[in-house]
N, C-alpha and C positions, 0 to 999 in steps of 0.2 A: 504494500500500500504506500502511496505517495506521502512523503514527510517534508516538513519545513521547520526551520528554526529562525527565531529573530530575537534581537536584543532590545531591551526596553529600560530606560532610565526612569525611576520613580520620581515624579515631580511633586512639588509642594501642594499643588492643587489636587493631587490624587489622594491626599491624606486627610484624616480627621484630626481633631484636636489632640488625640493621643499620639500623633506623629506616625501612625500606621495607615496603610492603604485602606480606605473606606470600601467595604466589600462590594458595593455595586460597580466600582471602578474595574474590578477584575473582569466582570462580564463585558465591559467595553474593551478591555485589553484582548479578551478572547474573541470577540466579534471582529476586531481589527486583524487578529491573527488568522481567522478564517479567510478574510479577504487576502491576506498575504499568502496563504496557502494556495489559493486559486491563482494569484498573480505568479507565484513561483512555478505553477504548472503551465503557465502561458495563457491563462484565461482570466484576465482582470474583469471585474464587474462591468466596466464600460464596454468591453468587447461582448460580454454576454448580453447586455441590454441593447447595444447598437447593432451588432452584427448577427447575433443569434435571435434577436427580438424576443428574448425571454426576460422575465422580471428579475430573476436571480435565485437565491436559495434561502427563503425565510426559515426561521427557527420554529420548530414545533415542540421541542422539549429540551430542557437544560437542567443540569444539576452540578453542584460543585462540592468539593470537600476542601476544607482549609486546615492546613497542618502547621504552618509557621507564618507569622506576620512578616510583611515587608514594610519598609519605612522609607521616608523621604531620603533621597540620595542613593538608594540601593540600585545596583545594576543587576537586572534579572534576565533570565533566558526563558523564552516560551517555545516549547517544542510542540508542534501540532502534527497530527497524522489522521488519515482516514482509518476508521475501524470497521466499517461495514458500508457496502455499496449495493443498493437494491435497484429496482426498476426506476423509481422516482424519488427515493429518499436515500440518505446516507448519514453515517455517524462520523463524528470527529472527536478525538481526545486531545485536549490541551493540557500540558503540564508546565507549570511555572516553577522554575528553579531559582532559588536565591543562593548563589554559590553552588555547592554540591547538594544542597538540601531541597527536596521537593516541598514547595510551600503551598501550592494549590493545584488541584486537578479538577478539570471541568470536562463533562461529557455533553455533547450536543447531538441532537437529531434535527436534520434539516431536510427540506423538500425542494426539489427543482420546480420552479413555478413559471407560469406564463399567464397572459390574460386571454380569456375566451372572447368570443365575438361580442358579448355584451359588456366587456370591460372588467368582468369579475376575475379575480385571481384564482387559478386552479393548479393542481399538481400536473406535471408533465414528465414523461420519460426523460431521463438524463440522456443527452446526446451521446451516441456511441463513442465519438472521439474523446469527449470529456471523461466518460466512464473508463475508457481504456487508460487514460492518464492517471485517474484516481487510483486505479488498480496496479499501476506500475511501481 
């Protein structure tokens, strides 16, 4: 399965008054990491929207476990990988490391989506070329 890794510097605005990352910020980090995963595969969201004419990959389920806090000034690494690829849905695991320690793990389930003729969003089969790259 395709994997990607990115570095992130924890900023002052990511933290709460206790000087640790405010937990909703992790979900923003992981959402950006999903975008980075697709970009690393050669399928940035702009391409998916403009060239493939699809909406993208909205999230339908997410959950996280928090093992160790991160604080202002920390340099962390987020490792992202596909864990499951179905007809129209896929799973991603994000692991945020602070140094050598796993600080947070997040599991996402997302659906490939498009607009139907009425403009409503609906699930759609993942394009074969994209699916092949996910599985590589």
